[in-house]
Residue frames relative to the residue before (quaternion, step in Angstrom):
aa qw qx qy qz dx dy dz
M 1.0000 0.0000 0.0000 0.0000 0.00 0.00 0.00
G 0.2901 -0.7800 0.5334 0.1511 3.55 -0.74 1.06
K 0.6560 -0.4664 0.3994 0.4389 3.54 -1.33 0.01
T 0.4175 -0.6612 0.5571 0.2797 3.52 -1.12 0.60
K 0.2701 -0.7773 0.5535 0.1285 3.51 -0.61 1.18
I 0.2651 -0.7432 0.5948 0.1535 3.54 -0.80 1.05
N 0.0784 -0.8154 0.5732 -0.0195 3.49 -0.46 1.29
N 0.4040 0.7064 -0.4802 0.3274 3.49 0.68 1.14
K 0.4169 -0.7565 0.4439 0.2384 3.55 -0.47 1.11
Y 0.6461 0.5293 -0.3229 0.4451 3.60 1.23 -0.34
M 0.6876 0.5350 -0.2644 0.4136 3.58 1.21 -0.33
N 0.5497 0.6243 -0.4361 0.3434 3.65 1.09 -0.14
K 0.7144 -0.5018 0.3065 0.3792 3.50 -1.28 0.57
R 0.6383 0.5427 -0.3113 0.4485 3.56 0.96 -0.94
N 0.6880 0.4759 -0.2894 0.4652 3.59 0.93 -0.83
I 0.6332 0.5262 -0.3349 0.4583 3.55 1.03 -0.67
I 0.6511 0.4974 -0.3108 0.4817 3.52 1.02 -0.77
R 0.6266 0.5303 -0.3289 0.4669 3.57 1.01 -0.83
F 0.6608 0.5027 -0.3136 0.4607 3.58 0.89 -0.87
L 0.6582 0.5070 -0.3173 0.4572 3.57 0.93 -0.88
I 0.6239 0.5152 -0.3544 0.4687 3.61 1.02 -0.63
Y 0.6441 0.4994 -0.3296 0.4766 3.60 0.92 -0.82
L 0.6464 0.5277 -0.3160 0.4515 3.59 0.97 -0.82
I 0.6426 0.5223 -0.3081 0.4683 3.53 0.99 -0.89
F 0.6557 0.5031 -0.3061 0.4724 3.58 0.92 -0.90
C 0.6971 0.4661 -0.2928 0.4593 3.61 0.78 -0.92
E 0.6931 0.4424 -0.2882 0.4907 3.58 0.81 -0.89
G 0.5696 0.5885 -0.3702 0.4384 3.61 1.19 -0.52
V 0.5850 0.5402 -0.3702 0.4784 3.59 1.06 -0.63
G 0.6473 0.5121 -0.3175 0.4669 3.61 0.96 -0.75
V 0.6188 0.5285 -0.3297 0.4787 3.58 1.04 -0.76
I 0.6389 0.5249 -0.3175 0.4642 3.59 0.91 -0.92
G 0.6631 0.5172 -0.2952 0.4534 3.54 0.95 -0.96
S 0.6640 0.5337 -0.2923 0.4346 3.53 0.97 -0.93
I 0.5622 0.5936 -0.3824 0.4305 3.57 1.14 -0.60
F 0.7470 0.3829 -0.2147 0.4993 3.58 1.01 -0.75
T 0.6685 0.5332 -0.2858 0.4326 3.52 1.16 -0.73
V 0.6723 0.5498 -0.3264 0.3732 3.57 0.67 -1.05
P 0.6994 0.4417 -0.3044 0.4723 3.66 0.75 -0.87
A 0.6736 0.5166 -0.3045 0.4321 3.59 0.99 -0.76
I 0.5368 0.6403 -0.4154 0.3596 3.59 1.09 -0.48
T 0.7762 0.3217 -0.1895 0.5081 3.59 0.84 -0.89
N 0.7251 0.4703 -0.2522 0.4352 3.61 1.13 -0.45
W 0.8043 0.1709 -0.0775 0.5638 3.53 1.19 -0.49
Y 0.6935 0.5079 -0.2887 0.4217 3.59 0.68 -1.10
V 0.6361 0.5634 -0.3327 0.4090 3.58 0.94 -0.91
F 0.7020 0.4752 -0.2616 0.4614 3.60 1.08 -0.64
L 0.5453 0.6274 -0.4050 0.3807 3.61 1.21 -0.22
Q 0.4626 -0.6072 0.5532 0.3335 3.53 -1.29 0.47
K 0.0687 -0.7980 0.5986 0.0116 3.56 -0.86 0.97
P 0.5427 -0.6093 0.4541 0.3578 3.57 -1.18 0.51
S 0.6848 -0.5226 0.3379 0.3791 3.52 -1.26 0.51
F 0.7086 0.4708 -0.2628 0.4552 3.56 1.09 -0.63
S 0.3574 0.7376 -0.4815 0.3104 3.56 1.29 0.32
P 0.3543 -0.7496 0.5093 0.2306 3.61 -0.65 1.01
P 0.6282 -0.5195 0.3968 0.4219 3.61 -1.24 0.26
N 0.6223 -0.5952 0.3698 0.3489 3.56 -1.08 0.73
W 0.6305 0.5666 -0.3446 0.4033 3.58 1.02 -0.71
L 0.5903 0.6157 -0.3513 0.3860 3.61 1.19 -0.46
F 0.6212 0.6055 -0.3422 0.3612 3.57 1.05 -0.77
G 0.6437 0.5442 -0.3277 0.4268 3.58 0.89 -0.84
P 0.7025 0.4305 -0.2784 0.4937 3.66 0.68 -1.01
A 0.6337 0.5364 -0.3471 0.4360 3.63 0.90 -0.81
W 0.7036 0.4554 -0.2810 0.4675 3.59 0.80 -0.94
T 0.5965 0.5651 -0.3648 0.4379 3.59 1.03 -0.70
I 0.6681 0.4859 -0.2808 0.4885 3.56 0.94 -0.91
L 0.6666 0.5098 -0.3074 0.4486 3.58 0.91 -0.89
Y 0.6312 0.5134 -0.3244 0.4824 3.61 1.03 -0.74
L 0.6116 0.5165 -0.3509 0.4859 3.60 1.02 -0.71
L 0.6755 0.4854 -0.3134 0.4582 3.63 0.79 -0.88
M 0.6138 0.5492 -0.3390 0.4546 3.58 1.08 -0.67
A 0.6490 0.5210 -0.3006 0.4659 3.51 0.98 -0.98
I 0.6550 0.4948 -0.3167 0.4752 3.60 0.87 -0.86
S 0.6546 0.5201 -0.3230 0.4435 3.59 0.90 -0.88
I 0.7208 0.4288 -0.2916 0.4600 3.59 0.72 -0.95
F 0.5619 0.5644 -0.3841 0.4671 3.58 1.20 -0.46
L 0.6694 0.4873 -0.3038 0.4713 3.61 0.88 -0.84
I 0.6053 0.5239 -0.3533 0.4841 3.60 1.06 -0.67
W 0.6542 0.5019 -0.3095 0.4737 3.59 0.88 -0.90
Q 0.6452 0.5300 -0.3187 0.4486 3.59 0.99 -0.78
A 0.6016 0.5720 -0.3522 0.4323 3.55 1.15 -0.60
G 0.5097 -0.6524 0.3977 0.3955 3.52 1.29 -0.44
L 0.2968 -0.7769 0.5371 0.1408 3.51 -1.00 0.94
A 0.3509 0.7549 -0.4883 0.2619 3.57 1.22 0.35
E 0.6811 0.4637 -0.2807 0.4923 3.56 1.05 -0.76
R 0.5572 -0.6367 0.4261 0.3201 3.55 -0.96 0.92
K 0.6438 0.5377 -0.3205 0.4401 3.58 0.95 -0.89
T 0.6716 0.4792 -0.3049 0.4758 3.58 0.86 -0.88
K 0.6390 0.5255 -0.3232 0.4595 3.58 0.94 -0.86
T 0.6377 0.5228 -0.3155 0.4696 3.61 1.03 -0.83
V 0.6661 0.4859 -0.3007 0.4795 3.61 0.87 -0.94
F 0.6229 0.5431 -0.3341 0.4533 3.60 1.01 -0.78
R 0.6689 0.4697 -0.2916 0.4969 3.62 0.95 -0.88
L 0.6138 0.5521 -0.3497 0.4430 3.62 0.94 -0.80
F 0.6023 0.5672 -0.3547 0.4356 3.57 0.99 -0.78
W 0.6999 0.4690 -0.2858 0.4566 3.57 0.77 -0.98
I 0.6118 0.5384 -0.3315 0.4753 3.56 1.07 -0.76
H 0.6474 0.5214 -0.3085 0.4624 3.61 0.94 -0.93
L 0.6124 0.5513 -0.3558 0.4410 3.63 1.05 -0.64
F 0.5719 0.5705 -0.3690 0.4597 3.57 1.16 -0.60
F 0.6878 0.4785 -0.2768 0.4704 3.56 0.83 -0.96
N 0.5993 0.5512 -0.3393 0.4711 3.53 1.14 -0.67
A 0.6890 0.4995 -0.2627 0.4547 3.56 0.88 -1.01
I 0.7212 0.4491 -0.2865 0.4429 3.61 0.81 -0.86
W 0.4847 0.6563 -0.4680 0.3396 3.63 1.12 -0.27
S 0.6760 0.4902 -0.2992 0.4618 3.59 0.85 -0.97
I 0.6276 0.5329 -0.3394 0.4549 3.57 1.04 -0.74
L 0.6973 0.4744 -0.2635 0.4683 3.56 0.92 -0.95
F 0.7300 0.4428 -0.2454 0.4591 3.57 0.76 -1.06
F 0.7986 0.3052 -0.1350 0.5009 3.57 0.73 -1.09
G 0.6914 0.4821 -0.2850 0.4564 3.58 0.84 -1.00
L 0.7617 0.3133 -0.1706 0.5409 3.62 0.85 -0.95
E 0.3435 -0.7623 0.4840 0.2580 3.60 1.32 -0.09
S 0.5100 0.6479 -0.4035 0.3967 3.54 0.97 0.94
P 0.2510 -0.7824 0.5548 0.1309 3.58 -0.15 1.26
L 0.6189 0.5464 -0.3551 0.4386 3.64 1.11 -0.63
L 0.6708 0.4488 -0.3170 0.4981 3.64 0.83 -0.81
G 0.6080 0.5487 -0.3506 0.4542 3.58 0.99 -0.71
L 0.6454 0.5298 -0.3122 0.4531 3.55 0.99 -0.92
F 0.6410 0.5198 -0.3217 0.4641 3.60 0.88 -0.87
D 0.6698 0.5006 -0.2816 0.4707 3.57 0.93 -0.97
I 0.6998 0.4852 -0.2926 0.4349 3.59 0.78 -0.95
I 0.5987 0.5492 -0.3562 0.4615 3.56 1.16 -0.51
I 0.6223 0.5143 -0.3078 0.5035 3.54 1.06 -0.82
L 0.6617 0.5175 -0.2909 0.4578 3.53 0.87 -1.03
W 0.6536 0.5283 -0.3038 0.4487 3.63 0.89 -0.93
V 0.6577 0.4882 -0.3146 0.4798 3.58 0.96 -0.85
M 0.6583 0.5095 -0.3173 0.4542 3.57 0.92 -0.89
I 0.6442 0.5066 -0.3311 0.4677 3.61 0.95 -0.80
G 0.6337 0.5242 -0.3361 0.4590 3.61 1.01 -0.75
I 0.6578 0.4774 -0.3213 0.4860 3.60 0.90 -0.84
L 0.6639 0.5050 -0.3213 0.4484 3.62 0.86 -0.84
T 0.6114 0.5508 -0.3475 0.4495 3.60 1.01 -0.84
F 0.7085 0.4442 -0.2727 0.4758 3.60 0.76 -0.99
Q 0.6659 0.4861 -0.3195 0.4672 3.60 0.92 -0.72
F 0.6145 0.5429 -0.3440 0.4574 3.59 1.05 -0.74
F 0.6165 0.5509 -0.3382 0.4494 3.59 1.00 -0.86
K 0.6754 0.5018 -0.3004 0.4493 3.59 0.93 -0.82
I 0.7192 0.4241 -0.2415 0.4946 3.60 1.09 -0.69
N 0.7856 -0.0785 0.1106 0.6037 3.56 0.97 -0.93
K 0.4051 -0.7625 0.4483 0.2315 3.55 -0.34 1.25
T 0.6370 0.5296 -0.3318 0.4513 3.60 0.97 -0.78
A 0.6425 0.5199 -0.3199 0.4632 3.58 0.95 -0.83
G 0.6414 0.5150 -0.3144 0.4739 3.57 1.06 -0.70
I 0.6587 0.5018 -0.3044 0.4708 3.55 0.93 -0.92
L 0.6638 0.5107 -0.3094 0.4504 3.62 0.94 -0.80
F 0.6610 0.4941 -0.3243 0.4624 3.61 1.17 -0.41
I 0.4994 0.6769 -0.4300 0.3278 3.65 1.16 -0.29
P 0.6703 0.4829 -0.3477 0.4434 3.67 0.77 -0.81
Y 0.5977 0.5554 -0.3481 0.4617 3.58 1.13 -0.75
W 0.6827 0.4830 -0.2987 0.4598 3.60 0.80 -1.00
L 0.6462 0.5183 -0.3142 0.4636 3.60 1.00 -0.76
W 0.6610 0.5040 -0.3049 0.4649 3.57 0.94 -0.90
V 0.6849 0.4622 -0.2960 0.4792 3.61 0.93 -0.85
S 0.5561 0.5641 -0.3957 0.4647 3.59 1.20 -0.47
F 0.6688 0.4851 -0.2793 0.4893 3.58 0.93 -0.93
A 0.6566 0.5162 -0.3097 0.4544 3.58 0.92 -0.88
A 0.6434 0.5173 -0.3261 0.4604 3.58 1.05 -0.74
I 0.6326 0.5086 -0.3262 0.4845 3.58 1.01 -0.78
L 0.6448 0.5081 -0.3182 0.4742 3.58 0.94 -0.91
N 0.6486 0.5162 -0.3164 0.4612 3.62 0.91 -0.95
F 0.6212 0.5430 -0.3300 0.4586 3.63 0.98 -0.83
F 0.7145 0.4644 -0.2634 0.4522 3.56 0.78 -1.00
I 0.6200 0.5183 -0.3362 0.4836 3.55 1.06 -0.67
Y 0.6100 0.5272 -0.3303 0.4908 3.60 1.05 -0.70
K 0.7037 0.4731 -0.2807 0.4496 3.56 0.76 -1.01
L 0.7172 0.4717 -0.2593 0.4426 3.57 0.93 -0.85
N 0.7520 0.3505 -0.1891 0.5252 3.55 1.23 -0.39
């Protein structure tokens, strides 16, 4: 009996390392955000008027951790599809640009204590996530599906951001 050969392109060492790099980058955006968010929660955010549908503060950390994981899986699947095609390469680049807008939302909203600047940023982010979701579907259906919870969460966050701006 010979060794069972695993012939799965997702399981080789290079791909695991690549996925871990994507995961570190995505979760790193969350770490950057938390640097600005955590201190502001008790010093500023707690005193803001919030709408009745505002979730408890403890929910945001776990939700974003899961969403960043889904983002990493999605961009890994897009990379797996191959970057030889111009369209795929463009979507791949757009993903990294969108992460910038994701990261600066916390800086604008919490760091600068500006729900208005946060609202401008989250609208741009929401549009970019929508574009990425549809483009991901065209390249890899699973990547597109994994982006839907992110788009829904940011949709909710944008509404919440809007109401916080209006109430304050």
